[in-house]
C-alpha positions as CSV (number, residue, x, y, z in Angstrom):
1,M,79.9,70.9,110.7
2,T,78.2,74.2,110.1
3,A,80.5,76.0,112.5
4,V,83.5,74.8,110.6
5,K,82.1,76.0,107.3
6,Q,81.4,79.4,108.8
7,S,84.9,79.7,110.3
8,V,86.5,78.9,106.9
9,G,84.2,81.5,105.3
10,C,85.3,84.0,107.9
11,V,88.9,84.1,106.6
12,K,88.1,83.7,103.0
13,A,87.5,87.4,102.3
14,A,90.8,88.4,104.0
15,T,92.7,85.6,102.2
16,E,91.4,86.8,98.9
17,V,93.1,90.2,99.6
18,I,96.3,89.2,101.4
19,G,96.7,85.5,100.3
20,D,99.4,85.9,97.7
21,K,103.1,86.3,97.9
22,W,103.4,90.1,97.4
23,T,100.3,91.8,98.7
24,P,101.1,91.6,102.5
25,Q,104.7,92.7,101.7
26,L,103.3,95.7,99.7
27,L,100.7,96.7,102.3
28,R,103.2,96.7,105.1
29,F,104.9,99.8,103.5
30,F,101.7,101.7,104.2
31,I,102.0,101.2,108.0
32,N,104.4,104.1,108.3
33,E,103.6,106.0,105.1
34,E,100.4,107.7,104.2
35,K,101.2,107.8,100.5
36,V,103.7,105.7,98.6
37,R,104.8,106.0,95.0
38,F,105.1,103.1,92.6
39,C,108.9,103.3,92.4
40,Q,109.1,103.4,96.2
41,L,107.1,100.2,96.4
42,Q,109.3,98.6,93.8
43,N,112.5,99.5,95.6
44,L,111.1,98.5,99.0
45,A,109.7,95.1,97.9
46,E,113.1,94.0,96.5
47,G,112.7,91.7,93.6
48,I,109.1,92.3,92.5
49,N,108.7,92.5,88.8
50,P,107.2,95.9,87.7
51,R,104.4,94.0,85.9
52,T,103.6,92.0,89.0
53,L,103.6,95.2,91.1
54,S,101.3,96.9,88.7
55,A,98.9,94.0,88.7
56,R,98.8,93.8,92.5
57,L,98.2,97.5,92.8
58,D,95.4,97.4,90.2
59,R,93.8,94.5,92.0
60,L,94.1,96.3,95.4
61,E,92.5,99.3,93.8
62,E,89.7,97.2,92.3
63,M,89.1,95.7,95.7
64,G,88.9,99.1,97.3
65,I,92.0,98.6,99.5
66,V,94.2,101.4,97.9
67,Q,93.4,104.4,95.8
68,K,95.6,105.8,93.1
69,N,96.2,109.6,93.3
70,S,97.7,111.8,90.7
71,T,100.6,114.1,91.8
72,T,101.6,117.4,90.4
73,S,103.7,115.6,87.9
74,A,101.4,114.2,85.2
75,A,103.7,111.1,84.8
76,R,103.6,110.2,88.5
77,C,101.1,108.9,90.9
78,E,101.0,107.7,94.4
79,Y,98.9,105.2,96.3
80,S,97.2,105.6,99.7
81,L,95.0,103.3,101.7
82,T,91.3,103.6,101.8
83,Q,89.4,103.0,105.0
84,K,89.0,99.4,104.0
85,G,92.8,99.2,103.5
86,K,93.5,100.9,106.9
87,D,91.2,98.3,108.5
88,L,93.6,95.6,107.2
89,M,96.6,97.1,108.9
90,P,96.2,95.3,112.3
91,I,96.4,92.0,110.4
92,I,99.6,93.1,108.6
93,V,101.1,94.2,111.9
94,D,100.2,90.9,113.5
95,M,101.7,89.0,110.6
96,E,104.9,91.1,110.9
97,S,105.1,90.4,114.7
98,W,104.6,86.7,114.2
99,S,107.3,86.6,111.5
100,N,109.7,88.5,113.8
101,T,109.1,85.9,116.5
102,Y,109.1,82.7,114.5
103,A,110.9,83.2,111.2
104,P,114.2,81.5,111.0
105,V,117.2,83.8,111.5
106,A,119.3,84.2,108.4
107,G,122.9,83.6,109.1
């Protein structure tokens, strides 16, 4: 029984980061982009409420997954992955691959 408890605990930390509806979808935009602006994320995520996006980004920043960087324009900022966030990317890539293989085809 101990092995089962340990294996559940093994995925708990990752699930706390990527276990909601929007976070994996947001993180996948960092696969090809080093820095992403808030408005880019909002456009790419299609349908995310700005408040939800802001809350997810704040949470990811608190968890050390992304960092918020000021741009030359005082009103704008962009987000980039920390090393901790970069270490999550193989999981996101695997999730995308699995989805491409097994998700129902819209038609």
